[in-house]
N, C-alpha and C positions, 0 to 999 in steps of 0.2 A: 346513960343511954342504953348500955348493955342490959341493965336491969329491966328496962322497959320491954326490950325484946324478949327476955326470958319470961316475964309475966305474960306477955301476949301469946307466946308459944304455949305456956301452960294452960291458958284459957281456951286455946284452939284444940279441943278434944274431939276428933272426928267420930270416934265410937260413941261418945256421948251425944253428939248431934244426931247420929243415926238412930240411937235408942229413943231420943225424944221426938223423932218424927212420927207423925200420925196420919191417918186417913189416906188420901190419894198419894201423898208424898211417900209414905211407907210402902204402899203398893208398888209405886214406881221403883223404889230402891230394891225391893225384893225381885222384881222382874229384871232389873239391871244386873244385880248380883248373880242371878241364875244364868243370864245370858253370858256373863263374864266367865263363870265357872265352866259352862259348856264349851265356850270358845277356847279356853285354856286346855281343856281335855282334847278337843279336836286338834289344836296346835301340836300338842305333845305326840298324839297318835300319828298325825299326818307327817310330822317331821321324821319320826322313826320309820314310817312306811316308805317315804320318798328316799330316805338315805339308803335303806336296804334295796329298794328298786334300782337306784343308781349303781350300787356296788355289785348287785347280781347281774345287771345288764352288761357292765364292763367285763365281768367274769365270763358271761356267756359268749360275748362277741370274741373274746380271746380264744375260747374253746372252738367256736365256729370256724374261725379263720385258720386255726391250726389243725383241725380234724380233716381227715381224708374221706370219711364216710358220714353220710347224713344220719344213718341209724345210730351211730355212736353219739353224734351231737344231740339227737332226740333224747337219748337216755340222760344225758347231762341236763338238758332243758327241763326234764321232769322234776329235777331236784331244785330248780330255780324258779319257784312259783311266783315270786314277787317281781321277777324281771318281765317287763312288758315285751321286750324284744324276744325273749325266750318263748313266751306264750304265743307270739305271732309266728315264730318258727314252727312250733308244735302244730298250730292250725294249718299252716301251709304244707307241712310234711304229711299230716294225716290226709289232706285232700290230694296231694301228689300220690300217695300210696294207693288211695282208692282209684285214681285215674289209671295208674299203671296196671293194677289188677284188672280193671275193666277193659283195658287195651288188649290184655292177653286173652280174655274170655271172648271178646267180640272182634270180628273182622270188619273194620270200618275204614272209610276213606282217610288216608293219612293226614291230608291237609286239614280236613274238618276236625279230626281228632286233636290236632295240634292247636288249632284256634280255640276250640271249646275247652281244652285242657288248661291252657294258659289263663283263659278267662275265669275258670273255676278256681284256680290257685290264687289269682289276683283278688277275687271276691272273698275267698277265705281269709286272706291277709287283711283285707279291708275290714271285714267283720271283726276280726281279732283286734285290730287297731282301735276300732270304735269302742269295743268292750273294755279294753285296757285303759283308754282315755277316760271313759266313764268312771272306772274304778279309781283312777288317779285323782279325778276331780270330785269324788264323793265328799260331801260335807263342806266343801269350800263355799257353797251358797250360803250356809249359815254364817260363816265368817264375814262374807260380804254384807249380809243382812244386818249383822251386829254392827259392823263398821259404819253402815249408812244410817241406821235407825237409832242406835243407842244415844247419840247426842241429842236427838230430837225428843226421845222419850224422857231423857234427863231434863231437857228444857221444859217439857210439859210439866214435870214434877216441880220444877223451880217456879214457873209461872203460877201454878196452882197454889203452891206454898206461900208465895208473896201475896197473892190475892187473899188467901185465908188470913195472913198476918195483918193486912190492912183492914180487913173486915173486923178483926178482933180489936185493932187499935181504934177504929171508929166508934166501937162500943165503949171505949175507955178514953175518951177525948181529953180528960183531965190529966192523963199521964202520958205525955208524948216525948219523953226523954230518949236520948240515943240508946240507952241500955234497953229500953222497952222495944225499940225497933230492931236492934242488932240481932238479938237472939232468934226471933222467928225468921228473919231474912237469911241468916246463916244456915238455919235448918233447911230452908228451901234451896239455897245454892248448892248444898251438898249433893243434890240430885244431879245437877249438871256436871259436877266434878266426877261423880261415879260413872255417869254416862260417858264422859271422855276417857276415863280409865278403862272402860269396857271396849270402847271403839278403837282407840289408838293401836293396841296390840293386834286386834283383829284385822285392821286394814294393813298393817305392816306384814303380818303373817300371810294374808291373802295374796299380796303382791309378791312376796318371796316364794310362796308355793307355786304360784302361776308361772314364775320364771323357771323354776325347776321342772315343772311339767312340760313347758315348751321345749326344753332341752331333750327330755325323754321322747316327746313327740317327734322331734327332729331325728333322733336316733331310730325310731320306728319307721319313719318315712325312708330314711337312707337304707335301712336294712331291707325293707320291702323291695326297693328297686334292685338292690344287690342280689337278693334271693331270686327274684324273677329272672334276672339276667343269667344266673347260674342254672336255673331250671331250663331256660330256653336253650342254653348251649349244650347241656348234658343229657336232657331227657326228651326234648322236642326238636330234634335236628331235621 
């Protein structure tokens, strides 16, 4: 019995099946392999990016709550380019600086200045949050596309390959043994297998990265509220 399994394993040569594929099946395999390679590249880059973003965000928030001066915090934020929270702070600080300069240069109604100033800072924080979220989600759409379409692309290659195999068999009706049928069908089924191999890691990575991004978005939202409260208490009394 063990010998039967060894022989079967020796006969199942995936690389040989891929090399023997032709026509539409080969085109499907090339597309799937390309999608898989691009997906793995995105996974590697995105994993490193989100890890650094998480680490730098924790570092910035520690500095922010320990610092007594916003200008010192701003200098620290400039060195933490991957932190979305730090970039939000930079946008809010720049807008706040502009407002305080304008307040000194112009004599305006205090209440009007306070309302417009807070709204401007809030808009700056919101714009920065949207920009950072866009950056965090960059290329995730490709992972979602690969995860949802790769199995169907592979299935198309399989169906086409099986159709082609049966057309060839109908032309050789005198030879309908299992060995004649098994080879072409195995070559066709490899497309579905590679489609699944491309889709499964993409879906898992997409869900994993989305969860990480949600945590960072929650940090940005909390920081935005905290920063606005600090600005209201200390700059717009």
